[in-house]
C-alpha positions, 0 to 999 in steps of 0.5 A, a space after each residue: 595501506 598501499 595506493 591501490 588497495 586505498 583506491 579499492 576501498 574508496 571505490 568500494 565505499 562509493 559504490 556501496 554508499 550509492 547502493 545503501 541510498 538506493 536500498 534505504 531512501 531511493 526518493 533522495 535521488 528520485 529513484 523510487 519509481 525506477 525499474 528494479 528499485 520499484 520492485 525491491 523497496 516494497 520488501 524492506 523487511 527482506 532487504 534488512 535481513 539480506 543486507 545483514 546476512 551479506 554484512 556478516 559474510 563480508 566481515 567474516 572475510 575481512 577477519 579471515 584474510 586479516 585485511 580491513 580494506 575492501 571486505 571490511 568497508 563493504 561489511 560496513 556499508 552493508 550493515 548500514 543498509 540493513 540498519 537503515 531499512 530497519 529504522 525506516 520500518 520502525 518509524 512507520 510503525 507496526 500499529 496499535 489498537 484502534 479507537 472508536 470512530 464515526 466511519 469504518 473503511 475497509 479495502 481488500 483485493 479478493 484475488 479475482 474471486 479467490 476470497 469467497 462472498 462469505 469471507 467478505 460478509 464476515 469481514 464487513 460484519 466483524 468490522 462494522 464497515 461503512 465503506 468497502 473497496 473490493 478490487 477484483 470483486 465482480 458484480 455477482 460476488 458483490 450481489 451475494 455479499 449484499 445478500 448475505 448481510 441483508 439477511 443479517 440486518 446489514 444494508 449495503 449498496 453495491 456498484 461494480 466497475 468493469 474493465 474497459 475494452 482491451 484492458 485486463 478483465 478485472 473489476 472493482 467493487 464498491 460497497 457503501 452502507 445504505 445510511 450514507 444515502 445513494 452514491 453515483 459514479 462520476 464519469 468525468 473523473 476517468 480511471 486508472 489505466 488498464 484496471 478500473 478505478 472510480 470516484 463516487 459522489 453522494 447523489 444528494 450531497 452531504 457526504 464524502 467523496 468515495 474513491 475505489 482505486 486499483 492501479 496496475 502493479 509496477 511490472 516491467 512492461 507496464 511501468 508507465 501505466 503504473 506511474 499514471 495510475 499513481 498520478 490519477 490517485 493523487 489527482 483525486 486527493 483534492 478535497 477535504 472530504 475525500 476517502 480513497 481506498 484500495 490496492 494501490 500496488 504502491 508503498 509510501 516510498 513509491 508515492 513519495 513526491 506526489 503530495 501537495 499542501 502538506 498531504 502525503 498523496 495529493 492533499 490526502 494523508 495515509 491512514 496507516 502512516 497516521 496510525 503508526 502502522 505503515 510498516 505492516 505488510 499486506 501482500 502477499 499473505 504467505 509472508 509474515 506481515 514484518 516482511 510483506 509489502 504494504 501496498 494497500 491503502 486508505 487515504 483521507 482528506 483533511 476533513 478526516 482524523 485517522 482513529 485507527 488502522 489495522 491489517 487483518 491477518 485472520 483472513 490469511 487462509 481465505 483465498 486472497 493473496 492480500 490481507 484486508 485493511 480497516 481504517 477507522 475515521 472521525 470527522 475533525 
């Protein structure tokens, strides 16, 4: 092989290898929250298909030109990136039937009222939810949901967090079954920047700490707010009994590096990962679950065992751009 062609092959493989690392495992070099990577890595299924298609094109070019140099090397790197993303999805899992548990936690970003109170009530009724985190659900909708459920004999207590002055006018609601007793907002815990999140503690003690969370998304002009939102989420995962649920606008890749003492995020574990369902996408609903981004989460402290996790696809036509998630938990 001529020296110039050999040099071109080496450069191509080096650059391609760096691209493959960023596309498959950016946390290896701490790039999971960088601009560009942060926006692409949630869609591993699409990346796997895209890299596979590009690998085929590069391979065809190599064959047609009868030069197993740069084109062939590029085809190999692209195929590796495709297989790598596919392998990550396989390891994270597509889920399994949920087992019975003591506590059912639901999270659903309702798209600013896109999903009706009737749909939310149906979700609560069908899942037997005890705790429901509802980003982008206002107090009026929450009251209507509670009224619908009450007529069915299901008693829930609502609490709605309003946006701070100057922030996006997007509320966050938490519903808690009355059997768990009253809960109060811990004002000292603060909130995620830009969009309200809150920490709720049992007024009379004896129950888990509940966190309804909704950090901002990783849009180009608000990347700092996004990363600070993830830091806030990690900071709330500091006690064994905590349960945090909501639209975190982050995948396990983005959250990598935020764990402490064996936890995935802070000292919490991700319910989907524990149940082998962390590859199932929740946003947007127009994409199948294999291609969508798994950005909605339930995080639990060490006091909880995850018995099951499910992404509900039967609400795809309910008006939200997110799919609801359901985690079933038991005390250890």
